[in-house]
N, C-alpha and C positions, 0 to 999 in steps of 0.2 A: 120486575124489570120495566114493565110498562110505565109505572108511576115514576120511576127514576128517569126514564126518557122524557116524560112530560115535565118533570121538574127541571131537567137540563134545558129543554126547549124554552120553558118559561124564563129561566135565567138568561138565556141568550137574547130573548126579546127585550128584557129589562136593560141589559148591558149594551145592546146595539143602539147607537144614536139614530134618531129619526132621519129619514131622507131629507136632504137639503131642499128638495122640491116642496116640502111642507110649508115653506115660508117664502115662496117667490110669487110674483116679482116684488121688489121693494123699490121705493122711490126716495130720491133726495129732495128735501123740501126746504123752502125759505119763506120769509115774510112775503105776503101777497104783494105789497107795495115795492118790493125790491126791483131795481132796474135789470137784474140778471134774468136772462131767458133760458140759459142752459149752463151746464158745468161738465167739463171732461173728467174722466176717472183719474187722470194724472193730477189735475188741479185738486180734486177731492182728496186724493191720497196725500198730497203735500199739506193740505189744510189739516187733515186728521192726524198727521205725524207732527204737526206744529212747526213745519218747515216754511210754511206760508202763513203769516199771521195777519196780514192786511190785504184788503181787496184793492182793485185798481184805483179807487178813489181815496185810499188811505184810511178806510174804516176797518175796524178790528173784526176778524172772523171769530165767531163763537160756535165751534162745532160741539155737538152733544151726542153722547152715546147712550145706548140702553145698557142695562146691567150685563156683566160678563156672562152670567148664566142664561141670558136670553138667546133663544135660537135664532132670532132675526139678527142679533149682533154677531153671532157666529158666522152666519152666511155673509153678512156685510164684510167682516174681517177676512174671510177666506177669499172673497172676490177681490177686495181692494189690496190686501197685504199678503195674500197666500199663506196666512197663518191664522190660527184660532186666537181669540182674545187673550187667553191665558199664556200663550206662547210669546206674547209681546212684552211680558213683564221685564225682561232684561233691558229692552230698549227704553222703557219708561223709567226704570231705575237710573239708567245713565243720563237720560234727559233731565230728570229731577235734580241730579247732581249739578247740572248746568243751569238750574233755575227755571226749567221748562216743565210745566204741568200738563198732564194728559187732558183730553177733552172731559168736560163735566159729564157725569152720569145721571140720567133721569130715570125714574122708576118704571115708566110705561110709555107706550106709543101716544096715549092721550096727553101725557105730560110733555112729550116732545112736541106734539102739535100745538099745545097751548104756549109753550115757551117760544118756539120758533115764530108763531103768529104775532107775538108781542115784543120780540127782541130784534132790533136792527142788527144785521150781521150774523144772526144765528142760522145754522144749517143743521139738519138732522135727517134721520131716515125712519120710515115707517112702511108698513105694508100698503101697497097701492090701494087696496080696498078700504083703508081707513082714512084716506085723504078727503078733505072737504074744502069748502071755499075760504077757510081761514088762511090757507097757505098756497104757495105756488110750487109746482113740480119743476125741478131743474133737470133731473136725470132719472131715467128708469133703468134699473139694474136687474137683469134676470140672473138668478142664482142657479148654476148648474146643479142638478140633483140626479138621484137615481130614479129612473122611470120604470 
C-alpha cells in the first residue's frame, strides 16, 4: 500500500504544472535605440493580437513569442490574455482566415534578445534576469503565482 501511495504522489507531482512564480518577473523588450520608453499592457495586448500593426510613426510592429510549450509564454499569455497559449487556437484560426498571422515564434529567450536587438519595431519578452545592454526594457510584468 505504501508503494502505491508513493506512486500516486509521484504521478501527481508530474501532472501538476509548476507554479507560475517559477518564471516571474518577465520584461517586454525592444531595440535599444527605439524612442519608446514604456508600453501599457493594453497596447501590448493589441500588438500581440495583431489589432495594432503600426506604431505612432507608421513603423510596423514585429511581436515575437516563445514556443507554446515554454512556461514563460504560458505566464505571459495568462497575464495578457487570461488564456493559455493553446487556448488561443480558435482566435488565430479565425484571424488566419482573414489573412492575419500570429506573432512569429522564436526558439529561446536568447533568440528573442538577438532578434529584438537587431530588428526595428520588434518586441518580445524574456525573464528579467536575462536582459542585457542589447535591448531596452519597456514594461515589467509580474506573473501572479502560487507562493
